[in-house]
DOZA-934845 format. One record per residue (C-alpha): residue in one letter; residue number from 1; x, y, z. Coordinates in nm, 4 decimals, padded with zeros to 6 digits. Layout:
DOZA-934845
type:seq:x:y:z
A:NUM:X:Y:Z
...
END
This chain:
DOZA-934845
type:seq:x:y:z
M:1:13.6746:16.4925:17.2042
K:2:13.5698:16.5533:16.8716
G:3:13.2021:16.6003:16.7189
N:4:13.0535:16.9316:16.8588
K:5:12.7220:16.9004:16.6866
L:6:12.6836:16.5502:16.8616
F:7:12.7142:16.7125:17.2039
Y:8:12.4638:16.9861:17.1230
S:9:12.1900:16.7470:17.0067
L:10:12.2431:16.5363:17.3254
S:11:12.2351:16.8498:17.5469
I:12:11.8931:16.9482:17.3820
V:13:11.7626:16.5930:17.4648
V:14:11.8373:16.6481:17.8375
I:15:11.6899:17.0071:17.8396
L:16:11.3767:16.8700:17.6629
A:17:11.3436:16.5930:17.9533
M:18:11.3527:16.8417:18.2170
V:19:11.0952:17.0610:18.0507
L:20:10.8613:16.7706:17.9659
A:21:10.8854:16.6785:18.3204
A:22:10.8004:17.0391:18.4432
C:23:10.5059:17.0523:18.2193
G:24:10.3699:16.7134:18.3824
G:25:10.3531:16.9335:18.7176
T:26:10.6609:16.7967:18.8885
P:27:10.9048:17.0609:18.9354
T:28:11.2677:16.9471:18.8557
P:29:11.6006:17.1626:18.8706
T:30:11.7180:17.2470:18.5299
E:31:12.0661:17.2643:18.6337
A:32:12.2806:17.0651:18.8948
P:33:12.4880:17.2709:19.1554
P:34:12.8361:17.3274:19.0342
A:35:13.0208:16.9747:19.0622
A:36:13.2898:16.9525:19.3323
T:37:13.6362:17.0234:19.2336
E:38:13.7611:16.6958:19.3292
A:39:13.6007:16.3625:19.3702
P:40:13.8449:16.1267:19.5449
P:41:13.8395:15.7486:19.4049
P:42:13.6852:15.5215:19.6598
T:43:13.8812:15.3594:19.9223
T:44:13.7217:15.0276:19.8723
A:45:13.5818:14.8555:19.5766
P:46:13.2166:14.8884:19.5227
V:47:12.9855:14.6031:19.5987
A:48:12.8322:14.4293:19.3091
T:49:12.4743:14.5278:19.2448
T:50:12.3886:14.1909:19.0907
A:51:12.4988:13.8370:19.1794
P:52:12.7441:13.7095:18.9292
V:53:12.5353:13.5140:18.7022
A:54:12.6773:13.2437:18.4520
A:55:12.5971:13.3747:18.1023
T:56:12.6941:13.0781:17.8806
E:57:12.3404:12.9441:17.7699
P:58:12.1691:13.1469:17.4938
P:59:11.8358:13.3301:17.6078
A:60:11.5231:13.2083:17.4666
G:61:11.4761:13.2898:17.1071
C:62:11.8595:13.3523:17.0574
P:63:12.0920:13.1148:16.8541
E:64:12.3766:12.9583:16.9756
A:65:12.7099:13.1383:16.9330
A:66:12.8485:13.1085:16.5785
G:67:13.2022:12.9995:16.7215
T:68:13.4506:12.9822:16.9935
E:69:13.7535:13.0667:16.7901
P:70:13.8525:13.3569:16.5361
I:71:13.7512:13.2435:16.1717
A:72:14.0340:13.1021:16.0000
F:73:14.1700:13.2869:15.6880
P:74:14.0388:13.0826:15.3739
D:75:14.2314:13.0060:15.0691
G:76:14.1958:13.2999:14.8386
G:77:14.0486:13.5159:15.1290
K:78:14.0365:13.8954:15.1277
S:79:14.3256:14.0544:15.3191
A:80:14.4292:14.4214:15.3777
V:81:14.7380:14.5515:15.5145
G:82:14.7802:14.8687:15.7126
A:83:15.0939:15.0344:15.8202
W:84:15.1369:15.2232:16.1619
D:85:15.4600:15.4121:16.2509
Q:86:15.3809:15.3428:16.6293
E:87:15.3430:15.0055:16.8011
P:88:15.0744:15.0024:17.0515
N:89:15.1654:14.9731:17.4086
N:90:14.8575:14.7819:17.5078
V:91:14.4856:14.7485:17.3654
S:92:14.2408:14.8128:17.6446
P:93:14.1423:15.1563:17.6112
H:94:14.1162:15.2110:17.9658
Y:95:14.4574:15.1663:18.0423
T:96:14.6487:15.3742:17.7690
V:97:14.6657:15.7258:17.6273
M:98:14.8351:15.6134:17.2964
T:99:14.6302:15.6923:16.9787
F:100:14.7547:15.3825:16.8092
A:101:14.6601:15.1576:17.0999
V:102:14.3094:15.3057:17.0836
W:103:14.2822:15.2447:16.7049
V:104:14.3378:14.8774:16.7811
A:105:14.0536:14.9013:17.0444
Q:106:13.8310:15.0046:16.7720
L:107:13.9136:14.7157:16.5529
T:108:13.8360:14.4678:16.8440
V:109:13.6383:14.5900:17.1177
V:110:13.3057:14.7865:17.1441
G:111:13.1266:15.0058:17.4054
L:112:12.7555:15.0458:17.4259
G:113:12.7618:15.3115:17.1592
E:114:13.0068:15.4666:16.9003
W:115:13.0465:15.7890:16.6870
D:116:12.9709:15.7642:16.3362
E:117:13.1207:15.9404:16.0252
K:118:12.8643:16.2360:16.0930
G:119:12.9721:16.2655:16.4554
N:120:12.6512:16.1261:16.5810
L:121:12.6353:15.8815:16.8735
V:122:12.4908:15.5687:16.7604
P:123:12.4201:15.2324:16.9502
E:124:12.6705:14.9539:16.9256
L:125:12.6225:14.7022:17.1872
A:126:12.3044:14.8904:17.2938
A:127:11.9749:14.8821:17.1129
E:128:11.9438:15.2447:17.1164
V:129:12.0886:15.5482:17.2580
P:130:11.9220:15.6898:17.5682
T:131:11.6890:15.9879:17.5251
A:132:11.4274:16.1588:17.6909
E:133:11.1514:16.0330:17.4498
N:134:11.2533:15.6527:17.5163
G:135:11.2909:15.6891:17.8870
G:136:11.6760:15.6569:17.8666
I:137:11.7372:15.9969:18.0560
S:138:11.5717:16.0809:18.3633
P:139:11.3956:16.4247:18.3915
D:140:11.6762:16.5553:18.6141
G:141:11.9419:16.4231:18.3956
L:142:12.0971:16.1970:18.6825
T:143:12.0024:15.8660:18.5685
I:144:12.0768:15.7078:18.2238
T:145:11.9239:15.3855:18.1364
W:146:12.0869:15.1695:17.8413
K:147:11.9063:14.8795:17.6852
L:148:12.1400:14.6215:17.5155
K:149:12.0582:14.4176:17.1935
D:150:11.9535:14.0571:17.2193
C:151:12.1780:13.7644:17.1561
L:152:12.5051:13.9299:17.2081
Y:153:12.8364:13.7235:17.2553
W:154:13.2005:13.7596:17.2906
S:155:13.4189:13.5847:17.0328
D:156:13.4855:13.3117:17.2609
G:157:13.0921:13.2350:17.2682
E:158:13.0326:13.3632:17.6041
R:159:12.7350:13.5900:17.6248
I:160:12.7745:13.9774:17.6732
T:161:12.5162:14.1161:17.9212
A:162:12.4677:14.4076:18.1504
D:163:12.6767:14.2229:18.4095
D:164:12.9724:14.3073:18.1938
V:165:12.8757:14.6651:18.2031
V:166:12.8342:14.6852:18.5929
F:167:13.1897:14.4843:18.5847
T:168:13.3418:14.7379:18.3569
W:169:13.2537:15.0326:18.6222
E:170:13.3438:14.8324:18.9173
S:171:13.6878:14.7457:18.7774
L:172:13.7548:15.1189:18.6891
V:173:13.6628:15.2520:19.0308
D:174:13.8337:14.9620:19.2240
P:175:14.1475:15.1103:19.3979
A:176:14.2885:14.7727:19.3419
N:177:14.3312:14.8602:18.9820
V:178:14.5130:15.1515:18.8304
P:179:14.3432:15.2782:18.5028
L:180:14.4575:15.5926:18.3142
N:181:14.2073:15.7731:18.4950
R:182:13.8398:15.7681:18.6485
T:183:13.7183:16.0930:18.5305
G:184:13.3418:16.0593:18.4975
Y:185:13.3060:15.7106:18.6212
D:186:13.3862:15.8743:18.9688
K:187:13.0854:16.0744:18.9260
I:188:12.8481:15.7624:18.9039
E:189:12.6774:15.6731:19.2106
S:190:12.5804:15.3158:19.1079
V:191:12.5483:15.1007:18.7969
T:192:12.2773:14.8297:18.8198
A:193:12.1895:14.5490:18.5935
L:194:11.8220:14.5713:18.6045
D:195:11.7867:14.2534:18.3877
E:196:12.0309:14.0778:18.1455
L:197:11.9777:14.3386:17.8918
T:198:11.9325:14.6694:18.0839
V:199:12.1629:14.8780:18.2823
E:200:12.0866:15.1645:18.5061
I:201:12.3601:15.4216:18.5616
K:202:12.2932:15.6841:18.8466
F:203:12.5236:15.9834:18.8829
A:204:12.5848:16.1653:19.2064
E:205:12.5840:16.4816:19.0189
L:206:12.4965:16.6207:18.6641
Y:207:12.7654:16.5019:18.4289
P:208:12.6902:16.6354:18.0758
P:209:12.9685:16.4133:17.9005
W:210:12.7961:16.1058:17.9966
P:211:12.7790:15.9845:17.6416
T:212:13.1569:15.9427:17.6648
L:213:13.1241:15.6761:17.9078
F:214:13.1005:15.3136:17.8280
T:215:13.1108:15.4224:17.4669
Q:216:13.4204:15.3568:17.2472
G:217:13.5679:15.6190:17.0040
P:218:13.9019:15.7173:16.8894
N:219:13.9380:15.9922:17.1526
N:220:13.6825:15.8454:17.4250
N:221:13.7594:15.5270:17.5822
G:222:13.4773:15.3245:17.7057
A:223:13.4936:14.9667:17.5693
I:224:13.2926:14.7213:17.7638
L:225:13.5566:14.4635:17.9719
P:226:13.4668:14.0961:17.9666
E:227:13.3534:13.9933:18.3331
H:228:13.4027:13.6048:18.2478
I:229:13.7936:13.6929:18.1798
L:230:13.8839:13.9391:18.4300
G:231:13.6195:13.9091:18.7031
G:232:13.7610:13.8641:19.0494
Q:233:14.1058:13.9747:18.9414
T:234:14.2779:14.3002:19.0578
G:235:14.6022:14.4789:18.9370
L:236:14.4504:14.4657:18.5757
E:237:14.7072:14.7150:18.4687
N:238:14.9486:14.4374:18.4651
N:239:14.7071:14.1756:18.3312
P:240:14.8099:14.0007:17.9877
E:241:14.4252:14.0420:17.8751
I:242:14.4595:14.4146:17.9093
H:243:14.7665:14.4203:17.7101
Q:244:14.6987:14.1599:17.4364
P:245:14.3261:14.0360:17.4699
T:246:14.2270:13.6868:17.3705
V:247:13.8703:13.7617:17.3245
A:248:13.6959:14.0494:17.1296
S:249:13.3487:14.2015:17.1133
G:250:13.4571:14.3983:16.7986
P:251:13.4761:14.2853:16.4250
F:252:13.8254:14.1436:16.4531
V:253:14.0318:13.9217:16.7056
I:254:14.4048:13.9795:16.7381
T:255:14.5595:13.6355:16.6766
E:256:14.9223:13.7261:16.6282
W:257:15.1293:14.0189:16.7608
V:258:15.5070:13.9977:16.6872
S:259:15.6616:14.2962:16.8527
G:260:15.8564:14.5319:16.6278
D:261:15.7051:14.3665:16.3147
H:262:15.3358:14.3125:16.2852
M:263:14.9966:14.2253:16.4179
T:264:14.7334:13.9914:16.2543
L:265:14.3551:14.0014:16.3215
L:266:14.1024:13.7599:16.2115
P:267:13.7218:13.8019:16.2042
N:268:13.5255:13.7606:16.5235
P:269:13.2731:13.4842:16.4775
N:270:13.0233:13.6366:16.6865
F:271:13.0315:14.0023:16.5951
Y:272:12.6986:14.1504:16.6492
K:273:12.6689:14.2974:16.2997
G:274:12.7696:13.9630:16.1275
R:275:13.0898:13.8703:15.9771
P:276:13.3213:14.1459:15.8320
I:277:13.3822:14.1643:15.4661
L:278:13.7743:14.1193:15.5182
D:279:13.8849:13.7870:15.6063
Q:280:14.2063:13.9218:15.7555
I:281:14.3776:14.2508:15.8548
Q:282:14.7450:14.2711:15.9076
I:283:14.9328:14.5852:16.0500
K:284:15.2813:14.6304:15.9840
F:285:15.4951:14.8534:16.2456
L:286:15.6937:15.0559:16.0119
P:287:15.8765:15.3697:16.1986
E:288:15.9257:15.5924:15.9137
S:289:15.6632:15.7609:15.7044
E:290:15.9196:15.7576:15.4030
T:291:15.9103:15.3751:15.4201
I:292:15.5497:15.3525:15.4415
L:293:15.5040:15.5996:15.1580
A:294:15.7376:15.3558:14.9636
A:295:15.5424:15.0715:15.0446
L:296:15.1873:15.1945:14.9523
Q:297:15.3706:15.3012:14.6061
T:298:15.4482:14.9358:14.5784
G:299:15.1237:14.7899:14.7111
D:300:15.3197:14.6241:15.0195
V:301:15.0758:14.8251:15.2408
D:302:14.6985:14.9220:15.1605
W:303:14.6604:15.2181:15.3965
Y:304:14.8298:15.4548:15.6436
G:305:14.6287:15.6859:15.8468
N:306:14.8885:15.9022:15.9959
F:307:15.0449:16.1226:15.7496
A:308:15.1484:16.4748:15.8348
E:309:14.9969:16.8084:15.6924
S:310:15.3363:16.8439:15.4952
D:311:15.2923:16.5069:15.3104
I:312:14.9667:16.6116:15.1470
S:313:15.1019:16.7384:14.8262
T:314:15.3309:16.4407:14.8075
V:315:15.0636:16.1694:14.8625
A:316:14.8110:16.3764:14.6130
A:317:15.0727:16.3589:14.3282
L:318:15.0313:15.9788:14.3496
E:319:14.6923:15.9605:14.2172
P:320:14.5192:15.7417:14.0833
D:321:14.7403:15.4575:14.2347
V:322:14.7307:15.6055:14.5941
H:323:14.4198:15.8004:14.7029
L:324:14.4406:16.1074:14.9676
I:325:14.1623:16.1693:15.2346
V:326:14.2137:16.4812:15.4558
I:327:13.9592:16.5093:15.7307
P:328:13.9944:16.8611:15.9295
G:329:13.9315:16.8432:16.2912
S:330:13.9895:16.9615:16.6463
D:331:14.3253:16.7733:16.7284
F:332:14.6136:16.9799:16.8060
E:333:15.0061:16.9581:16.8443
H:334:15.1249:17.1262:17.1509
Y:335:15.4360:17.1753:17.4010
F:336:15.3416:17.1847:17.7659
F:337:15.5248:17.2919:18.0812
N:338:15.5829:17.0277:18.3473
L:339:15.4463:17.2208:18.6559
A:340:15.4929:16.9308:18.9186
T:341:15.5077:17.0486:19.2664
T:342:15.5671:16.8073:19.5739
E:343:15.4009:17.0677:19.8080
G:344:15.0781:17.0827:19.5716
V:345:14.8327:17.3628:19.6215
D:346:14.6021:17.4165:19.9113
G:347:14.6648:17.0159:19.9874
Q:348:14.5694:16.9200:19.6080
G:349:14.7660:16.8037:19.3110
I:350:15.0689:16.6815:19.5120
S:351:15.3429:16.5272:19.2640
D:352:15.6244:16.2871:19.3195
Y:353:15.8749:16.5648:19.2250
N:354:15.9322:16.9243:19.1624
G:355:15.9137:17.0376:18.7908
F:356:16.1765:17.2715:18.6095
C:357:16.1879:17.5757:18.8694
P:358:16.1862:17.8649:18.6326
F:359:15.8721:17.7496:18.4755
K:360:15.6846:17.8552:18.7639
D:361:15.7322:18.2060:18.6442
V:362:15.4568:18.2904:18.3867
N:363:15.7055:18.5416:18.2190
V:364:15.9240:18.2596:18.1457
R:365:15.6555:18.0480:17.9854
K:366:15.5311:18.3310:17.7961
A:367:15.8916:18.3961:17.6596
I:368:15.9378:18.0357:17.5579
I:369:15.6035:18.0625:17.3503
L:370:15.6949:18.4188:17.2002
G:371:16.0564:18.2899:17.1230
M:372:15.9155:18.0072:16.9012
D:373:15.8324:18.1144:16.5249
R:374:15.5418:17.8552:16.5019
F:375:15.3931:18.0469:16.1959
T:376:15.6900:17.9815:15.9776
I:377:15.6982:17.6369:16.1183
V:378:15.3703:17.5832:15.9900
D:379:15.4286:17.7341:15.6446
V:380:15.7517:17.5793:15.5918
L:381:15.7134:17.2153:15.7418
L:382:15.3471:17.1900:15.7189
E:383:15.3133:17.3574:15.3735
G:384:15.0633:17.6256:15.5238
K:385:14.8043:17.3561:15.5169
T:386:14.6990:17.4378:15.8922
I:387:14.6985:17.7141:16.1557
V:388:14.8722:17.8109:16.4691
P:389:14.5656:17.8029:16.7164
A:390:14.5478:18.0083:17.0307
H:391:14.3696:17.7408:17.2252
Q:392:14.2906:17.3716:17.2708
W:393:13.9504:17.3695:17.1144
P:394:14.0380:17.4858:16.7638
N:395:13.8047:17.4363:16.4588
S:396:13.5254:17.3820:16.6570
Q:397:13.1953:17.5499:16.7939
W:398:13.3703:17.6146:17.1164
D:399:13.6208:17.8608:16.9824
G:400:13.6262:18.1646:17.2139
G:401:13.7970:18.3983:16.9475
L:402:14.1455:18.4196:17.1124
E:403:14.4379:18.5312:16.9026
P:404:14.7598:18.3171:16.9466
Y:405:15.0604:18.4582:17.0935
P:406:15.2944:18.6160:16.8035
Y:407:15.6459:18.5308:16.7265
D:408:15.8457:18.8199:16.9092
P:409:16.1762:18.7224:17.0251
E:410:16.2483:19.0930:17.1420
Q:411:15.9394:19.0691:17.3713
A:412:16.0614:18.7211:17.4812
M:413:16.3964:18.8728:17.5968
A:414:16.2388:19.1525:17.7798
L:415:16.0286:18.9365:17.9788
L:416:16.3522:18.7086:18.0822
D:417:16.5091:19.0156:18.1622
E:418:16.2241:19.1144:18.3810
A:419:16.2119:18.7640:18.5387
G:420:16.5885:18.7978:18.6305
Y:421:16.7130:18.5665:18.3829
T:422:17.0212:18.6984:18.1986
D:423:17.3545:18.5955:18.0472
A:424:17.5807:18.6991:18.3050
D:425:17.8627:18.4797:18.2162
G:426:17.8429:18.5162:17.8316
D:427:17.8045:18.1461:17.7571
G:428:17.4851:18.2072:17.5528
I:429:17.2527:18.0725:17.8197
R:430:17.0688:18.2732:18.0552
E:431:17.0592:18.1862:18.4191
G:432:16.8726:18.3530:18.7328
E:433:16.7515:18.2897:19.1012
C:434:16.4893:18.0353:19.1479
N:435:16.4161:17.9113:19.5024
G:436:16.7344:18.0430:19.6259
E:437:16.9711:17.8740:19.3625
T:438:17.1296:17.9625:19.0363
V:439:16.9355:17.8051:18.7729
P:440:17.0471:17.8179:18.3864
L:441:16.7476:17.8144:18.1357
S:442:16.8548:17.4829:17.9954
F:443:16.5874:17.2072:18.0042
L:444:16.4902:16.8742:17.8505
F:445:16.2288:16.8521:17.5898
R:446:16.0896:16.5228:17.5023
T:447:15.8321:16.3770:17.2554
T:448:15.8260:16.0938:17.0132
T:449:16.0563:15.9918:16.7278
A:450:15.8186:16.1122:16.4391
P:451:15.9950:16.2809:16.1672
L:452:15.7875:16.5852:16.1616
R:453:15.8278:16.6385:16.5589
V:454:16.2098:16.5908:16.5159
D:455:16.2087:16.8639:16.2492
V:456:16.0136:17.0994:16.4550
A:457:16.2215:17.0456:16.7605
T:458:16.5465:17.1127:16.5669
I:459:16.3861:17.4516:16.4492
V:460:16.2698:17.5421:16.8097
Q:461:16.6210:17.4732:16.9421
Q:462:16.7776:17.7206:16.7012
Q:463:16.5058:17.9501:16.7634
L:464:16.5266:17.9522:17.1369
A:465:16.9171:17.9642:17.1372
E:466:16.8625:18.3174:16.9736
I:467:16.7094:18.4306:17.3083
G:468:16.9396:18.2660:17.5493
V:469:16.7456:17.9351:17.6165
D:470:16.9023:17.5995:17.5831
F:471:16.6059:17.3680:17.4467
R:472:16.7537:17.0118:17.4622
P:473:16.5418:16.7685:17.2557
E:474:16.5251:16.4010:17.3046
H:475:16.3093:16.1683:17.1092
L:476:16.1619:15.8531:17.2504
P:477:15.9690:15.5474:17.1043
A:478:15.6013:15.6310:17.1240
G:479:15.5550:15.3310:17.3504
T:480:15.7952:15.4509:17.5884
W:481:15.6896:15.8306:17.5865
F:482:15.3084:15.7367:17.6195
G:483:15.3883:15.4454:17.8958
T:484:15.1781:15.4480:18.1911
Y:485:15.2887:15.5447:18.5623
A:486:15.3308:15.1664:18.6431
E:487:15.5436:15.1337:18.3441
G:488:15.7720:15.4231:18.4401
G:489:15.6421:15.6256:18.1377
P:490:15.8277:15.9807:18.1596
L:491:15.4812:16.1612:18.0972
F:492:15.3540:15.9970:18.4145
A:493:15.6154:15.8790:18.6322
P:494:15.9454:16.0137:18.7827
A:495:16.2506:15.9724:18.6192
P:496:16.4920:15.6740:18.7598
D:497:16.6617:15.9446:18.9800
G:498:16.3337:16.0394:19.1207
G:499:16.3314:16.3921:18.9192
P:500:16.0953:16.4836:18.6428
G:501:16.0320:16.2705:18.3445
Y:502:16.0500:16.5448:18.1216
D:503:16.0711:16.9344:18.1536
L:504:15.9044:17.0558:17.8404
G:505:15.6805:16.7849:17.6473
G:506:15.4936:16.7499:17.3356
Y:507:15.2316:16.5599:17.1578
T:508:14.8866:16.5696:16.9750
T:509:14.5691:16.5517:17.1535
G:510:14.2154:16.6881:17.1352
Y:511:13.9032:16.7491:17.3334
Y:512:13.5985:16.6012:17.1829
P:513:13.3386:16.4644:17.1319
D:514:13.2779:16.6643:17.4706
P:515:13.4825:16.9829:17.5440
Y:516:13.5477:16.8789:17.8941
A:517:13.9390:16.8252:17.9730
D:518:13.9863:16.6111:18.2728
D:519:14.3602:16.6343:18.2178
Y:520:14.3779:16.9856:18.3985
L:521:14.2354:16.8508:18.7078
C:522:14.4319:16.8492:19.0426
N:523:14.3014:16.4973:19.1251
N:524:14.4072:16.3579:18.8028
I:525:14.7766:16.4162:18.8726
P:526:14.9437:16.0787:18.9075
N:527:15.1632:16.0140:19.1969
A:528:15.2691:15.7208:19.4185
A:529:14.9883:15.8007:19.6768
N:530:14.7154:15.7521:19.4140
D:531:14.9324:15.4461:19.2483
G:532:14.9590:15.6562:18.9309
T:533:14.5973:15.6828:18.8394
G:534:14.5355:16.0007:18.6409
D:535:14.6066:16.1551:18.2904
N:536:14.7130:16.5106:18.4169
A:537:15.0299:16.4891:18.2205
Y:538:15.0811:16.8636:18.2716
H:539:15.1326:16.7910:18.6327
L:540:14.9491:17.1254:18.6850
C:541:14.7258:17.1955:18.9773
D:542:14.5352:17.5337:18.9575
P:543:14.2271:17.5131:19.1770
A:544:14.0859:17.8163:18.9728
L:545:14.0971:17.6261:18.6722
D:546:13.9363:17.3218:18.8418
A:547:13.6614:17.5264:18.9514
M:548:13.5789:17.6473:18.5904
F:549:13.5936:17.3077:18.4715
A:550:13.3470:17.2305:18.7413
E:551:13.1238:17.5152:18.6354
L:552:13.1578:17.3881:18.2584
N:553:13.0003:17.0617:18.3732
S:554:12.7262:17.2144:18.5943
T:555:12.4983:17.2795:18.2941
V:556:12.3805:17.0963:17.9917
D:557:12.2983:17.4218:17.8126
P:558:12.5558:17.4639:17.5369
A:559:12.5412:17.8304:17.5283
K:560:12.6260:17.8537:17.8879
R:561:12.9070:17.5976:17.8595
K:562:13.0582:17.8033:17.5595
V:563:13.0603:18.0992:17.7791
T:564:13.2395:17.9249:18.0514
L:565:13.4789:17.7660:17.8058
A:566:13.5968:18.0881:17.6555
E:567:13.6950:18.2067:18.0163
I:568:13.8852:17.8947:18.0498
Q:569:14.0503:17.9520:17.7134
Q:570:14.1364:18.2954:17.8102
Y:571:14.2796:18.1804:18.1796
I:572:14.5031:17.9168:18.0132
H:573:14.6226:18.1570:17.7572
D:574:14.7002:18.4266:17.9867
N:575:14.8857:18.1894:18.2174
A:576:15.0745:18.0541:17.9362
Y:577:15.0264:17.6763:18.0441
V:578:15.0681:17.5349:17.6994
A:579:15.2334:17.6428:17.3785
M:580:14.9833:17.5701:17.0907
M:581:15.2029:17.4568:16.7877
Y:582:14.9597:17.3691:16.5157
A:583:14.6123:17.2415:16.4516
R:584:14.5825:16.8959:16.3207
S:585:14.4098:16.7291:16.0361
N:586:14.3622:16.3404:15.9750
V:587:14.5682:16.2741:15.6547
F:588:14.5116:15.9161:15.5130
G:589:14.6554:15.7508:15.2016
H:590:14.5273:15.4281:15.0561
T:591:14.5910:15.2025:14.7449
D:592:14.3203:15.1842:14.4879
R:593:14.2569:14.8315:14.5711
F:594:14.1782:14.9007:14.9210
V:595:13.8179:15.0490:14.9948
P:596:13.7455:15.2058:15.3461
G:597:13.4251:15.2841:15.4813
P:598:13.2680:15.6280:15.5284
F:599:13.4574:15.8089:15.8196
G:600:13.4789:16.1527:15.9713
F:601:13.6962:16.3293:16.2214
V:602:13.4979:16.2256:16.5210
S:603:13.4679:15.8541:16.4287
D:604:13.8310:15.8063:16.2556
M:605:13.8820:15.5548:15.9955
N:606:13.8661:15.2505:16.2387
W:607:13.5230:15.2757:16.3560
N:608:13.3517:15.0741:16.0815
S:609:13.6234:14.8013:15.9795
E:610:13.3711:14.5400:15.9061
V:611:13.2891:14.7218:15.5933
W:612:13.6253:14.7491:15.4638
D:613:13.6847:14.5812:15.1331
V:614:13.9652:14.5143:14.8729
K:615:13.8919:14.5182:14.4754
END
């Protein structure tokens, strides 16, 4: 969900392949027909396209694996200590929505490709990125062929082969497993290991975001899974190897995890780029940014990657002992309405419960947005270092030119009056009729315990009270808020009483390296019938919006996609489905002794930990 230039270049590659094929005398379609608005998961596990092959012996010309255990920390070795204010809920990126979990994944597991500091897709386990020129992209754009590097090994000495790629896909689409979602992977018709180093991926329909599959970044989750560890097992969402893996393909291996305190990582002896510079990484779990700032000043930690924009001037004042890095990007903090319905829409998008009834009225949703002074929040709490965006693709080439809703409490109250919500009993809270019942405009807002989120929610509570709305904030540990459906996470699963896990929610996300937003799709609403698979935390099903996203993926032409995305932005804005709070930058602080590698917004800091160093 970062890196717009990246997608543009990949799209041009696909277009070029089609043109070359046409010049060769074989006409091929330049666009596939619009994608289906819903692709149900398979009802049976796919049949393996290659027979399981033991991959323990090195192929001809390859050395033996360098080791089978992480490299022990030597006397006088180089060690760096990071601080995270949220503890990951697991590590496998296919089974979590939590940013900090994906950061660990970047340190420990890899995909066929990754995103570099300039937003380019570069090969990782693969020898090269598929293009039209190298034969990796078929003329019709439906077949992608990846070639792996020679002599790849997991940290335990087992070989990494094309069979691991096949297994990764099979496990994700197997209904006996409950990944976070199957988006994109469910558009694949087959994945075949042509040989130990070549994997062919055939799509059932054109899928422009194919570069986000089987590749690992901070905002796309496609690490390759180890068949020799997980093969033949189901219920992987509960598998210990998913939550705390014992083997790695990335530069480091987790060797110790003390919940609530710290995590220790040691070098992978078989990392494909060679031994990392650092001999050890430790991550301390420190919940308060003030504590982390103090630890940076004393040198107890070397880096922290989650400062808020409001911390910029504070961190900058610590030079030269602590260095500030600010990377602008396309992430955003937003509030969103739980629009769950047990009836669904036209047989789609059925939820386990009904969301807060008044939120069904677009005027109520608009009033909530108009009643929040997000502009003053940005100026005061974030020191004016960012903007209030109008849509979910800020600071990108996909910006459709919308203006955000203003702060207008008078208009907000007029809309509530029009919707039938008035304070008839004089208690300061409006109430009105909804589904035949009198319902007060009092609802539960949930997010994490991050200090900035607490401060913002406190101000919003005061502002909405002025228009007769009772906004009740509750701040949860990140591991709880972002828990999966199987874990009872309130974003996805019902509350213990069977009702909504939240009424209004908030967190930061973004749509890059490709602008496609699968968490709006009807078939991605988690429920008991699909075992909680799906990352549509909005619990919103709007078939018209589904059709727009299908149109977005019906072409590889960036210009045509931008037109469709502008229509999507306008539609979401007009229906007030989300309240855009502020655009986010990545704000890092690190000690002078710590030397990170080059990084950008698309790659994030953790993409090249093998080159981190200390003075």
